[in-house]
PyMOL Python script that loads the backbone (N, CA, C, O; Angstrom):
from pymol import cmd

cmd.read_pdbstr("""\
ATOM      1  N   UNK A   1       0.826  -1.162  -0.001  1.00  0.00           N
ATOM      2  CA  UNK A   1       0.037   0.004  -0.024  1.00  0.00           C
ATOM      3  C   UNK A   1       0.851   1.242   0.008  1.00  0.00           C
ATOM      4  O   UNK A   1       1.851   1.313   0.722  1.00  0.00           O
ATOM      5  N   UNK A   2       0.483   2.142  -0.684  1.00  0.00           N
ATOM      6  CA  UNK A   2       1.233   3.496  -0.802  1.00  0.00           C
ATOM      7  C   UNK A   2       0.636   4.450   0.169  1.00  0.00           C
ATOM      8  O   UNK A   2      -0.565   4.433   0.436  1.00  0.00           O
ATOM      9  N   UNK A   3       1.453   5.252   0.675  1.00  0.00           N
ATOM     10  CA  UNK A   3       1.074   6.341   1.593  1.00  0.00           C
ATOM     11  C   UNK A   3       0.481   7.426   0.832  1.00  0.00           C
ATOM     12  O   UNK A   3       0.973   7.782  -0.239  1.00  0.00           O
ATOM     13  N   UNK A   4      -0.622   8.008   1.365  1.00  0.00           N
ATOM     14  CA  UNK A   4      -1.284   9.141   0.789  1.00  0.00           C
ATOM     15  C   UNK A   4      -0.833  10.418   1.435  1.00  0.00           C
ATOM     16  O   UNK A   4      -0.613  11.431   0.771  1.00  0.00           O
ATOM     17  N   UNK A   5      -0.690  10.356   2.808  1.00  0.00           N
ATOM     18  CA  UNK A   5      -0.309  11.456   3.636  1.00  0.00           C
ATOM     19  C   UNK A   5       1.208  11.606   3.632  1.00  0.00           C
ATOM     20  O   UNK A   5       1.912  11.132   4.523  1.00  0.00           O
ATOM     21  N   UNK A   6       1.716  12.342   2.502  1.00  0.00           N
ATOM     22  CA  UNK A   6       3.113  12.547   2.383  1.00  0.00           C
ATOM     23  C   UNK A   6       3.305  14.020   2.265  1.00  0.00           C
ATOM     24  O   UNK A   6       2.353  14.746   1.979  1.00  0.00           O
ATOM     25  N   UNK A   7       4.498  14.484   2.475  1.00  0.00           N
ATOM     26  CA  UNK A   7       4.822  16.064   2.414  1.00  0.00           C
ATOM     27  C   UNK A   7       4.430  16.561   0.953  1.00  0.00           C
ATOM     28  O   UNK A   7       3.715  17.553   0.818  1.00  0.00           O
ATOM     29  N   UNK A   8       4.878  15.903  -0.048  1.00  0.00           N
ATOM     30  CA  UNK A   8       4.657  16.483  -1.407  1.00  0.00           C
ATOM     31  C   UNK A   8       3.137  16.525  -1.674  1.00  0.00           C
ATOM     32  O   UNK A   8       2.689  17.483  -2.304  1.00  0.00           O
ATOM     33  N   UNK A   9       2.322  15.557  -1.241  1.00  0.00           N
ATOM     34  CA  UNK A   9       0.959  15.528  -1.444  1.00  0.00           C
ATOM     35  C   UNK A   9       0.280  16.612  -0.662  1.00  0.00           C
ATOM     36  O   UNK A   9      -0.582  17.309  -1.198  1.00  0.00           O
ATOM     37  N   UNK A  10       0.658  16.787   0.655  1.00  0.00           N
ATOM     38  CA  UNK A  10       0.057  17.724   1.562  1.00  0.00           C
ATOM     39  C   UNK A  10       0.390  19.194   1.180  1.00  0.00           C
ATOM     40  O   UNK A  10      -0.399  20.084   1.498  1.00  0.00           O
ATOM     41  N   UNK A  11       1.495  19.462   0.530  1.00  0.00           N
ATOM     42  CA  UNK A  11       1.982  20.813   0.367  1.00  0.00           C
ATOM     43  C   UNK A  11       1.901  21.347  -1.122  1.00  0.00           C
ATOM     44  O   UNK A  11       1.999  22.557  -1.326  1.00  0.00           O
ATOM     45  N   UNK A  12       1.736  20.517  -2.086  1.00  0.00           N
ATOM     46  CA  UNK A  12       1.800  20.986  -3.421  1.00  0.00           C
ATOM     47  C   UNK A  12       0.557  21.849  -3.850  1.00  0.00           C
ATOM     48  O   UNK A  12       0.756  22.841  -4.551  1.00  0.00           O
ATOM     49  N   UNK A  13      -0.545  21.558  -3.511  1.00  0.00           N
ATOM     50  CA  UNK A  13      -1.723  22.330  -3.920  1.00  0.00           C
ATOM     51  C   UNK A  13      -1.765  23.800  -3.238  1.00  0.00           C
ATOM     52  O   UNK A  13      -1.967  24.812  -3.909  1.00  0.00           O
ATOM     53  N   UNK A  14      -1.567  23.815  -1.922  1.00  0.00           N
ATOM     54  CA  UNK A  14      -1.512  25.156  -1.282  1.00  0.00           C
ATOM     55  C   UNK A  14      -0.400  25.993  -1.919  1.00  0.00           C
ATOM     56  O   UNK A  14      -0.585  27.173  -2.215  1.00  0.00           O
ATOM     57  N   UNK A  15       0.774  25.347  -2.127  1.00  0.00           N
ATOM     58  CA  UNK A  15       1.925  26.029  -2.732  1.00  0.00           C
ATOM     59  C   UNK A  15       1.597  26.675  -4.150  1.00  0.00           C
ATOM     60  O   UNK A  15       1.941  27.817  -4.457  1.00  0.00           O
ATOM     61  N   UNK A  16       0.955  25.887  -4.900  1.00  0.00           N
ATOM     62  CA  UNK A  16       0.636  26.283  -6.253  1.00  0.00           C
ATOM     63  C   UNK A  16      -0.508  27.307  -6.304  1.00  0.00           C
ATOM     64  O   UNK A  16      -0.599  28.152  -7.195  1.00  0.00           O
ATOM     65  N   UNK A  17      -1.408  27.170  -5.247  1.00  0.00           N
ATOM     66  CA  UNK A  17      -2.505  28.148  -5.269  1.00  0.00           C
ATOM     67  C   UNK A  17      -2.068  29.499  -4.696  1.00  0.00           C
ATOM     68  O   UNK A  17      -2.467  30.549  -5.199  1.00  0.00           O
ATOM     69  N   UNK A  18      -1.291  29.469  -3.697  1.00  0.00           N
ATOM     70  CA  UNK A  18      -0.832  30.696  -3.000  1.00  0.00           C
ATOM     71  C   UNK A  18       0.636  30.668  -2.731  1.00  0.00           C
ATOM     72  O   UNK A  18       0.979  30.541  -1.556  1.00  0.00           O
ATOM     73  N   UNK A  19       1.536  30.767  -3.646  1.00  0.00           N
ATOM     74  CA  UNK A  19       2.897  30.626  -3.398  1.00  0.00           C
ATOM     75  C   UNK A  19       3.564  31.825  -2.584  1.00  0.00           C
ATOM     76  O   UNK A  19       4.673  31.733  -2.058  1.00  0.00           O
ATOM     77  N   UNK A  20       2.812  32.882  -2.548  1.00  0.00           N
ATOM     78  CA  UNK A  20       3.344  33.910  -1.643  1.00  0.00           C
ATOM     79  C   UNK A  20       3.125  33.652  -0.094  1.00  0.00           C
ATOM     80  O   UNK A  20       3.651  34.362   0.763  1.00  0.00           O
ATOM     81  N   UNK A  21       2.304  32.575   0.188  1.00  0.00           N
ATOM     82  CA  UNK A  21       1.966  32.246   1.505  1.00  0.00           C
ATOM     83  C   UNK A  21       2.386  30.756   1.917  1.00  0.00           C
ATOM     84  O   UNK A  21       2.690  30.490   3.080  1.00  0.00           O
ATOM     85  N   UNK A  22       2.385  29.875   0.971  1.00  0.00           N
ATOM     86  CA  UNK A  22       2.623  28.448   1.301  1.00  0.00           C
ATOM     87  C   UNK A  22       3.874  27.957   0.616  1.00  0.00           C
ATOM     88  O   UNK A  22       4.319  28.497  -0.397  1.00  0.00           O
ATOM     89  N   UNK A  23       4.425  26.915   1.204  1.00  0.00           N
ATOM     90  CA  UNK A  23       5.703  26.418   0.617  1.00  0.00           C
ATOM     91  C   UNK A  23       5.501  24.857   0.327  1.00  0.00           C
ATOM     92  O   UNK A  23       4.707  24.184   0.985  1.00  0.00           O
ATOM     93  N   UNK A  24       6.221  24.377  -0.630  1.00  0.00           N
ATOM     94  CA  UNK A  24       6.296  22.966  -0.990  1.00  0.00           C
ATOM     95  C   UNK A  24       7.450  22.217  -0.269  1.00  0.00           C
ATOM     96  O   UNK A  24       8.571  22.722  -0.230  1.00  0.00           O
ATOM     97  N   UNK A  25       7.216  21.168   0.229  1.00  0.00           N
ATOM     98  CA  UNK A  25       8.171  20.434   0.907  1.00  0.00           C
ATOM     99  C   UNK A  25       8.461  19.029   0.189  1.00  0.00           C
ATOM    100  O   UNK A  25       7.678  18.083   0.264  1.00  0.00           O
ATOM    101  N   UNK A  26       9.571  19.000  -0.457  1.00  0.00           N
ATOM    102  CA  UNK A  26      10.043  17.772  -1.113  1.00  0.00           C
ATOM    103  C   UNK A  26      11.196  17.240  -0.094  1.00  0.00           C
ATOM    104  O   UNK A  26      12.273  17.828  -0.007  1.00  0.00           O
ATOM    105  N   UNK A  27      10.904  16.157   0.619  1.00  0.00           N
ATOM    106  CA  UNK A  27      11.743  15.832   1.770  1.00  0.00           C
ATOM    107  C   UNK A  27      13.254  15.713   1.527  1.00  0.00           C
ATOM    108  O   UNK A  27      14.020  16.343   2.257  1.00  0.00           O
ATOM    109  N   UNK A  28      13.697  14.976   0.588  1.00  0.00           N
ATOM    110  CA  UNK A  28      15.177  14.864   0.457  1.00  0.00           C
ATOM    111  C   UNK A  28      15.834  16.138   0.068  1.00  0.00           C
ATOM    112  O   UNK A  28      16.837  16.506   0.679  1.00  0.00           O
ATOM    113  N   UNK A  29      15.335  16.837  -0.910  1.00  0.00           N
ATOM    114  CA  UNK A  29      15.927  18.130  -1.340  1.00  0.00           C
ATOM    115  C   UNK A  29      15.760  19.155  -0.190  1.00  0.00           C
ATOM    116  O   UNK A  29      16.714  19.868   0.119  1.00  0.00           O
ATOM    117  N   UNK A  30      14.604  19.244   0.433  1.00  0.00           N
ATOM    118  CA  UNK A  30      14.448  20.351   1.477  1.00  0.00           C
ATOM    119  C   UNK A  30      15.343  20.000   2.677  1.00  0.00           C
ATOM    120  O   UNK A  30      15.995  20.905   3.197  1.00  0.00           O
ATOM    121  N   UNK A  31      15.410  18.862   3.107  1.00  0.00           N
ATOM    122  CA  UNK A  31      16.232  18.423   4.230  1.00  0.00           C
ATOM    123  C   UNK A  31      17.692  18.731   3.939  1.00  0.00           C
ATOM    124  O   UNK A  31      18.433  19.249   4.773  1.00  0.00           O
ATOM    125  N   UNK A  32      18.084  18.369   2.655  1.00  0.00           N
ATOM    126  CA  UNK A  32      19.551  18.702   2.278  1.00  0.00           C
ATOM    127  C   UNK A  32      19.768  20.192   2.264  1.00  0.00           C
ATOM    128  O   UNK A  32      20.813  20.633   2.741  1.00  0.00           O
ATOM    129  N   UNK A  33      18.810  21.051   1.724  1.00  0.00           N
ATOM    130  CA  UNK A  33      19.020  22.390   1.777  1.00  0.00           C
ATOM    131  C   UNK A  33      19.075  23.025   3.136  1.00  0.00           C
ATOM    132  O   UNK A  33      19.860  23.934   3.406  1.00  0.00           O
ATOM    133  N   UNK A  34      18.210  22.512   3.983  1.00  0.00           N
ATOM    134  CA  UNK A  34      18.156  22.924   5.428  1.00  0.00           C
ATOM    135  C   UNK A  34      19.592  22.636   6.028  1.00  0.00           C
ATOM    136  O   UNK A  34      20.207  23.496   6.659  1.00  0.00           O
ATOM    137  N   UNK A  35      20.042  21.472   5.808  1.00  0.00           N
ATOM    138  CA  UNK A  35      21.332  21.083   6.392  1.00  0.00           C
ATOM    139  C   UNK A  35      22.418  21.894   5.894  1.00  0.00           C
ATOM    140  O   UNK A  35      23.269  22.317   6.676  1.00  0.00           O
ATOM    141  N   UNK A  36      22.462  22.153   4.624  1.00  0.00           N
ATOM    142  CA  UNK A  36      23.589  22.981   3.974  1.00  0.00           C
ATOM    143  C   UNK A  36      23.419  24.369   4.455  1.00  0.00           C
ATOM    144  O   UNK A  36      24.427  25.058   4.608  1.00  0.00           O
ATOM    145  N   UNK A  37      22.228  24.857   4.713  1.00  0.00           N
ATOM    146  CA  UNK A  37      22.034  26.312   5.153  1.00  0.00           C
ATOM    147  C   UNK A  37      22.170  26.415   6.750  1.00  0.00           C
ATOM    148  O   UNK A  37      22.106  27.510   7.308  1.00  0.00           O
ATOM    149  N   UNK A  38      22.343  25.336   7.385  1.00  0.00           N
ATOM    150  CA  UNK A  38      22.422  25.298   8.899  1.00  0.00           C
ATOM    151  C   UNK A  38      21.146  25.663   9.561  1.00  0.00           C
ATOM    152  O   UNK A  38      21.154  26.334  10.593  1.00  0.00           O
ATOM    153  N   UNK A  39      19.997  25.227   8.978  1.00  0.00           N
ATOM    154  CA  UNK A  39      18.741  25.477   9.619  1.00  0.00           C
ATOM    155  C   UNK A  39      18.114  24.091  10.069  1.00  0.00           C
ATOM    156  O   UNK A  39      18.125  23.106   9.331  1.00  0.00           O
ATOM    157  N   UNK A  40      17.592  24.098  11.282  1.00  0.00           N
ATOM    158  CA  UNK A  40      17.041  22.957  11.868  1.00  0.00           C
ATOM    159  C   UNK A  40      15.512  22.988  11.531  1.00  0.00           C
ATOM    160  O   UNK A  40      14.742  23.839  11.976  1.00  0.00           O
ATOM    161  N   UNK A  41      15.174  21.999  10.723  1.00  0.00           N
ATOM    162  CA  UNK A  41      13.838  21.944  10.152  1.00  0.00           C
ATOM    163  C   UNK A  41      12.829  21.132  10.985  1.00  0.00           C
ATOM    164  O   UNK A  41      11.634  21.114  10.691  1.00  0.00           O
ATOM    165  N   UNK A  42      13.355  20.445  12.056  1.00  0.00           N
ATOM    166  CA  UNK A  42      12.433  19.600  12.939  1.00  0.00           C
ATOM    167  C   UNK A  42      11.691  18.639  12.044  1.00  0.00           C
ATOM    168  O   UNK A  42      10.507  18.401  12.282  1.00  0.00           O
ATOM    169  N   UNK A  43      12.281  18.100  11.080  1.00  0.00           N
ATOM    170  CA  UNK A  43      11.665  17.252  10.144  1.00  0.00           C
ATOM    171  C   UNK A  43      11.166  15.976  10.716  1.00  0.00           C
ATOM    172  O   UNK A  43      11.892  15.301  11.446  1.00  0.00           O
ATOM    173  N   UNK A  44       9.951  15.618  10.413  1.00  0.00           N
ATOM    174  CA  UNK A  44       9.402  14.237  10.684  1.00  0.00           C
ATOM    175  C   UNK A  44       8.720  13.838   9.356  1.00  0.00           C
ATOM    176  O   UNK A  44       8.209  14.700   8.640  1.00  0.00           O
ATOM    177  N   UNK A  45       8.714  12.553   9.036  1.00  0.00           N
ATOM    178  CA  UNK A  45       8.202  12.141   7.772  1.00  0.00           C
ATOM    179  C   UNK A  45       6.752  12.357   7.601  1.00  0.00           C
ATOM    180  O   UNK A  45       6.332  12.636   6.477  1.00  0.00           O
ATOM    181  N   UNK A  46       5.919  12.253   8.636  1.00  0.00           N
ATOM    182  CA  UNK A  46       4.519  12.388   8.488  1.00  0.00           C
ATOM    183  C   UNK A  46       4.211  13.925   8.553  1.00  0.00           C
ATOM    184  O   UNK A  46       4.721  14.626   9.427  1.00  0.00           O
ATOM    185  N   UNK A  47       3.412  14.397   7.657  1.00  0.00           N
ATOM    186  CA  UNK A  47       3.089  15.920   7.759  1.00  0.00           C
ATOM    187  C   UNK A  47       2.606  16.274   9.113  1.00  0.00           C
ATOM    188  O   UNK A  47       1.840  15.562   9.761  1.00  0.00           O
ATOM    189  N   UNK A  48       3.101  17.439   9.521  1.00  0.00           N
ATOM    190  CA  UNK A  48       2.788  17.891  10.938  1.00  0.00           C
ATOM    191  C   UNK A  48       3.080  19.446  10.934  1.00  0.00           C
ATOM    192  O   UNK A  48       3.882  19.954  10.150  1.00  0.00           O
ATOM    193  N   UNK A  49       2.403  20.118  11.824  1.00  0.00           N
ATOM    194  CA  UNK A  49       2.590  21.610  11.962  1.00  0.00           C
ATOM    195  C   UNK A  49       4.001  22.070  12.319  1.00  0.00           C
ATOM    196  O   UNK A  49       4.472  23.083  11.801  1.00  0.00           O
ATOM    197  N   UNK A  50       4.679  21.334  13.201  1.00  0.00           N
ATOM    198  CA  UNK A  50       5.999  21.923  13.593  1.00  0.00           C
ATOM    199  C   UNK A  50       6.936  21.988  12.452  1.00  0.00           C
ATOM    200  O   UNK A  50       7.627  22.988  12.253  1.00  0.00           O
ATOM    201  N   UNK A  51       6.973  20.903  11.675  1.00  0.00           N
ATOM    202  CA  UNK A  51       7.859  20.868  10.503  1.00  0.00           C
ATOM    203  C   UNK A  51       7.572  21.918   9.493  1.00  0.00           C
ATOM    204  O   UNK A  51       8.451  22.604   8.973  1.00  0.00           O
ATOM    205  N   UNK A  52       6.168  22.023   9.210  1.00  0.00           N
ATOM    206  CA  UNK A  52       5.744  22.960   8.300  1.00  0.00           C
ATOM    207  C   UNK A  52       5.985  24.393   8.679  1.00  0.00           C
ATOM    208  O   UNK A  52       6.338  25.239   7.857  1.00  0.00           O
ATOM    209  N   UNK A  53       5.772  24.650  10.027  1.00  0.00           N
ATOM    210  CA  UNK A  53       6.060  26.043  10.472  1.00  0.00           C
ATOM    211  C   UNK A  53       7.502  26.365  10.410  1.00  0.00           C
ATOM    212  O   UNK A  53       7.862  27.483  10.043  1.00  0.00           O
ATOM    213  N   UNK A  54       8.381  25.412  10.762  1.00  0.00           N
ATOM    214  CA  UNK A  54       9.885  25.665  10.500  1.00  0.00           C
ATOM    215  C   UNK A  54      10.202  25.823   9.050  1.00  0.00           C
ATOM    216  O   UNK A  54      11.096  26.612   8.741  1.00  0.00           O
ATOM    217  N   UNK A  55       9.568  25.158   8.133  1.00  0.00           N
ATOM    218  CA  UNK A  55       9.779  25.282   6.690  1.00  0.00           C
ATOM    219  C   UNK A  55       9.285  26.769   6.318  1.00  0.00           C
ATOM    220  O   UNK A  55       9.983  27.458   5.573  1.00  0.00           O
ATOM    221  N   UNK A  56       8.156  27.223   6.810  1.00  0.00           N
ATOM    222  CA  UNK A  56       7.824  28.605   6.410  1.00  0.00           C
ATOM    223  C   UNK A  56       8.751  29.640   7.030  1.00  0.00           C
ATOM    224  O   UNK A  56       9.026  30.672   6.417  1.00  0.00           O
ATOM    225  N   UNK A  57       9.229  29.379   8.228  1.00  0.00           N
ATOM    226  CA  UNK A  57      10.203  30.235   8.790  1.00  0.00           C
ATOM    227  C   UNK A  57      11.501  30.320   7.998  1.00  0.00           C
ATOM    228  O   UNK A  57      11.982  31.415   7.711  1.00  0.00           O
ATOM    229  N   UNK A  58      12.049  29.213   7.657  1.00  0.00           N
ATOM    230  CA  UNK A  58      13.183  29.000   6.741  1.00  0.00           C
ATOM    231  C   UNK A  58      13.012  29.736   5.419  1.00  0.00           C
ATOM    232  O   UNK A  58      13.922  30.403   4.927  1.00  0.00           O
ATOM    233  N   UNK A  59      11.859  29.598   4.883  1.00  0.00           N
ATOM    234  CA  UNK A  59      11.537  30.162   3.511  1.00  0.00           C
ATOM    235  C   UNK A  59      11.474  31.656   3.642  1.00  0.00           C
ATOM    236  O   UNK A  59      11.951  32.381   2.769  1.00  0.00           O
ATOM    237  N   UNK A  60      10.852  32.159   4.795  1.00  0.00           N
ATOM    238  CA  UNK A  60      10.696  33.587   4.896  1.00  0.00           C
ATOM    239  C   UNK A  60      12.103  34.204   5.116  1.00  0.00           C
ATOM    240  O   UNK A  60      12.384  35.261   4.551  1.00  0.00           O
ATOM    241  N   UNK A  61      12.975  33.587   5.902  1.00  0.00           N
ATOM    242  CA  UNK A  61      14.417  34.090   6.132  1.00  0.00           C
ATOM    243  C   UNK A  61      15.073  34.146   4.803  1.00  0.00           C
ATOM    244  O   UNK A  61      15.666  35.173   4.472  1.00  0.00           O
ATOM    245  N   UNK A  62      15.011  33.128   4.026  1.00  0.00           N
ATOM    246  CA  UNK A  62      15.809  33.095   2.788  1.00  0.00           C
ATOM    247  C   UNK A  62      15.199  33.946   1.702  1.00  0.00           C
ATOM    248  O   UNK A  62      15.885  34.413   0.794  1.00  0.00           O
ATOM    249  N   UNK A  63      13.893  34.141   1.809  1.00  0.00           N
ATOM    250  CA  UNK A  63      13.326  35.135   0.870  1.00  0.00           C
ATOM    251  C   UNK A  63      13.854  36.529   1.241  1.00  0.00           C
ATOM    252  O   UNK A  63      14.108  37.317   0.330  1.00  0.00           O
ATOM    253  N   UNK A  64      14.023  36.856   2.437  1.00  0.00           N
ATOM    254  CA  UNK A  64      14.593  38.081   2.810  1.00  0.00           C
ATOM    255  C   UNK A  64      16.155  38.276   2.445  1.00  0.00           C
ATOM    256  O   UNK A  64      16.617  39.308   1.958  1.00  0.00           O
ATOM    257  N   UNK A  65      16.864  37.154   2.750  1.00  0.00           N
ATOM    258  CA  UNK A  65      18.335  37.108   2.373  1.00  0.00           C
ATOM    259  C   UNK A  65      18.524  37.188   0.858  1.00  0.00           C
ATOM    260  O   UNK A  65      19.566  37.657   0.398  1.00  0.00           O
ATOM    261  N   UNK A  66      17.582  36.760   0.107  1.00  0.00           N
ATOM    262  CA  UNK A  66      17.678  36.778  -1.397  1.00  0.00           C
ATOM    263  C   UNK A  66      17.108  38.036  -1.975  1.00  0.00           C
ATOM    264  O   UNK A  66      17.006  38.135  -3.198  1.00  0.00           O
ATOM    265  N   UNK A  67      16.745  38.966  -1.211  1.00  0.00           N
ATOM    266  CA  UNK A  67      16.074  40.219  -1.627  1.00  0.00           C
ATOM    267  C   UNK A  67      16.706  40.877  -2.811  1.00  0.00           C
ATOM    268  O   UNK A  67      15.993  41.365  -3.687  1.00  0.00           O
ATOM    269  N   UNK A  68      18.097  40.917  -2.885  1.00  0.00           N
ATOM    270  CA  UNK A  68      18.790  41.521  -3.965  1.00  0.00           C
ATOM    271  C   UNK A  68      18.483  40.846  -5.304  1.00  0.00           C
ATOM    272  O   UNK A  68      18.666  41.453  -6.359  1.00  0.00           O
ATOM    273  N   UNK A  69      18.015  39.591  -5.266  1.00  0.00           N
ATOM    274  CA  UNK A  69      17.666  38.849  -6.398  1.00  0.00           C
ATOM    275  C   UNK A  69      16.229  39.008  -6.819  1.00  0.00           C
ATOM    276  O   UNK A  69      15.805  38.534  -7.873  1.00  0.00           O
ATOM    277  N   UNK A  70      15.486  39.693  -5.959  1.00  0.00           N
ATOM    278  CA  UNK A  70      14.101  40.055  -6.177  1.00  0.00           C
ATOM    279  C   UNK A  70      13.184  38.784  -6.303  1.00  0.00           C
ATOM    280  O   UNK A  70      12.475  38.619  -7.296  1.00  0.00           O
ATOM    281  N   UNK A  71      13.221  37.946  -5.321  1.00  0.00           N
ATOM    282  CA  UNK A  71      12.253  36.783  -5.423  1.00  0.00           C
ATOM    283  C   UNK A  71      10.797  37.285  -5.309  1.00  0.00           C
ATOM    284  O   UNK A  71      10.466  38.136  -4.484  1.00  0.00           O
ATOM    285  N   UNK A  72       9.961  36.718  -6.172  1.00  0.00           N
ATOM    286  CA  UNK A  72       8.542  37.194  -6.254  1.00  0.00           C
ATOM    287  C   UNK A  72       7.755  36.520  -5.120  1.00  0.00           C
ATOM    288  O   UNK A  72       6.959  37.182  -4.455  1.00  0.00           O
ATOM    289  N   UNK A  73       7.963  35.221  -4.891  1.00  0.00           N
ATOM    290  CA  UNK A  73       7.214  34.466  -3.926  1.00  0.00           C
ATOM    291  C   UNK A  73       8.074  33.282  -3.528  1.00  0.00           C
ATOM    292  O   UNK A  73       9.275  33.219  -3.790  1.00  0.00           O
ATOM    293  N   UNK A  74       7.381  32.327  -2.866  1.00  0.00           N
ATOM    294  CA  UNK A  74       8.114  31.136  -2.341  1.00  0.00           C
ATOM    295  C   UNK A  74       8.516  30.166  -3.551  1.00  0.00           C
ATOM    296  O   UNK A  74       9.310  29.248  -3.345  1.00  0.00           O
ATOM    297  N   UNK A  75       7.965  30.378  -4.791  1.00  0.00           N
ATOM    298  CA  UNK A  75       8.429  29.518  -5.832  1.00  0.00           C
ATOM    299  C   UNK A  75       9.948  29.867  -6.145  1.00  0.00           C
ATOM    300  O   UNK A  75      10.753  29.000  -6.486  1.00  0.00           O
ATOM    301  N   UNK A  76      10.256  31.154  -6.005  1.00  0.00           N
ATOM    302  CA  UNK A  76      11.712  31.461  -6.255  1.00  0.00           C
ATOM    303  C   UNK A  76      12.509  30.906  -5.118  1.00  0.00           C
ATOM    304  O   UNK A  76      13.636  30.467  -5.348  1.00  0.00           O
ATOM    305  N   UNK A  77      11.995  30.892  -3.860  1.00  0.00           N
ATOM    306  CA  UNK A  77      12.762  30.414  -2.743  1.00  0.00           C
ATOM    307  C   UNK A  77      12.895  28.864  -2.934  1.00  0.00           C
ATOM    308  O   UNK A  77      13.949  28.271  -2.704  1.00  0.00           O
ATOM    309  N   UNK A  78      11.780  28.267  -3.361  1.00  0.00           N
ATOM    310  CA  UNK A  78      11.871  26.799  -3.533  1.00  0.00           C
ATOM    311  C   UNK A  78      12.917  26.453  -4.661  1.00  0.00           C
ATOM    312  O   UNK A  78      13.578  25.417  -4.595  1.00  0.00           O
ATOM    313  N   UNK A  79      13.029  27.236  -5.565  1.00  0.00           N
ATOM    314  CA  UNK A  79      14.042  27.045  -6.655  1.00  0.00           C
ATOM    315  C   UNK A  79      15.410  27.105  -6.051  1.00  0.00           C
ATOM    316  O   UNK A  79      16.241  26.249  -6.358  1.00  0.00           O
ATOM    317  N   UNK A  80      15.710  28.122  -5.159  1.00  0.00           N
ATOM    318  CA  UNK A  80      16.947  28.274  -4.517  1.00  0.00           C
ATOM    319  C   UNK A  80      17.196  27.046  -3.625  1.00  0.00           C
ATOM    320  O   UNK A  80      18.323  26.550  -3.635  1.00  0.00           O
ATOM    321  N   UNK A  81      16.219  26.515  -2.845  1.00  0.00           N
ATOM    322  CA  UNK A  81      16.359  25.357  -2.067  1.00  0.00           C
ATOM    323  C   UNK A  81      16.643  24.171  -2.891  1.00  0.00           C
ATOM    324  O   UNK A  81      17.425  23.322  -2.463  1.00  0.00           O
ATOM    325  N   UNK A  82      16.059  24.040  -4.068  1.00  0.00           N
ATOM    326  CA  UNK A  82      16.244  22.933  -4.941  1.00  0.00           C
ATOM    327  C   UNK A  82      17.690  22.904  -5.401  1.00  0.00           C
ATOM    328  O   UNK A  82      18.284  21.826  -5.423  1.00  0.00           O
ATOM    329  N   UNK A  83      18.271  23.997  -5.760  1.00  0.00           N
ATOM    330  CA  UNK A  83      19.718  24.013  -6.182  1.00  0.00           C
ATOM    331  C   UNK A  83      20.563  23.687  -5.017  1.00  0.00           C
ATOM    332  O   UNK A  83      21.378  22.770  -5.126  1.00  0.00           O
ATOM    333  N   UNK A  84      20.447  24.380  -3.855  1.00  0.00           N
ATOM    334  CA  UNK A  84      21.187  24.214  -2.665  1.00  0.00           C
ATOM    335  C   UNK A  84      21.148  22.687  -2.114  1.00  0.00           C
ATOM    336  O   UNK A  84      22.121  22.108  -1.630  1.00  0.00           O
ATOM    337  N   UNK A  85      19.850  22.137  -2.275  1.00  0.00           N
ATOM    338  CA  UNK A  85      19.699  20.776  -1.788  1.00  0.00           C
ATOM    339  C   UNK A  85      20.127  19.709  -2.895  1.00  0.00           C
ATOM    340  O   UNK A  85      19.964  18.512  -2.663  1.00  0.00           O
ATOM    341  N   UNK A  86      20.623  20.107  -3.988  1.00  0.00           N
ATOM    342  CA  UNK A  86      21.042  19.133  -4.919  1.00  0.00           C
ATOM    343  C   UNK A  86      20.090  18.456  -5.795  1.00  0.00           C
ATOM    344  O   UNK A  86      20.386  17.420  -6.391  1.00  0.00           O
ATOM    345  N   UNK A  87      18.854  19.074  -5.888  1.00  0.00           N
ATOM    346  CA  UNK A  87      17.859  18.561  -6.703  1.00  0.00           C
ATOM    347  C   UNK A  87      17.832  18.807  -8.153  1.00  0.00           C
ATOM    348  O   UNK A  87      16.953  18.372  -8.897  1.00  0.00           O
ATOM    349  N   UNK A  88      18.876  19.552  -8.538  1.00  0.00           N
ATOM    350  CA  UNK A  88      19.023  20.009 -10.054  1.00  0.00           C
ATOM    351  C   UNK A  88      19.746  18.854 -10.837  1.00  0.00           C
ATOM    352  O   UNK A  88      19.673  18.859 -12.065  1.00  0.00           O
ATOM    353  N   UNK A  89      20.382  17.945 -10.239  1.00  0.00           N
ATOM    354  CA  UNK A  89      21.207  16.952 -11.006  1.00  0.00           C
ATOM    355  C   UNK A  89      20.717  15.600 -10.917  1.00  0.00           C
ATOM    356  O   UNK A  89      21.305  14.691 -11.501  1.00  0.00           O
TER     357      UNK A  89
END
""", "prot")
cmd.dss("prot")
cmd.show_as("cartoon", "prot")
cmd.util.cbc("prot")
cmd.orient("prot")
């Protein structure tokens, strides 16, 4: 049986509907990005509020740190995490 309650399933639609407010969590890439950036994500594999809240905090911090690159919303931040987390290759 496959799991339905996964981070990608729980976060993709809110992220696509309101990327200025919600973030997408792809576990391997996001955890790798958090580790590379020195951010404690409080990651647990089952979707939960603490992990998501930490993801939103990390995303907001990096949107501000990337301000000179003019990120529009969390889609731009997700792209940054994807590169930092090694998801590009």
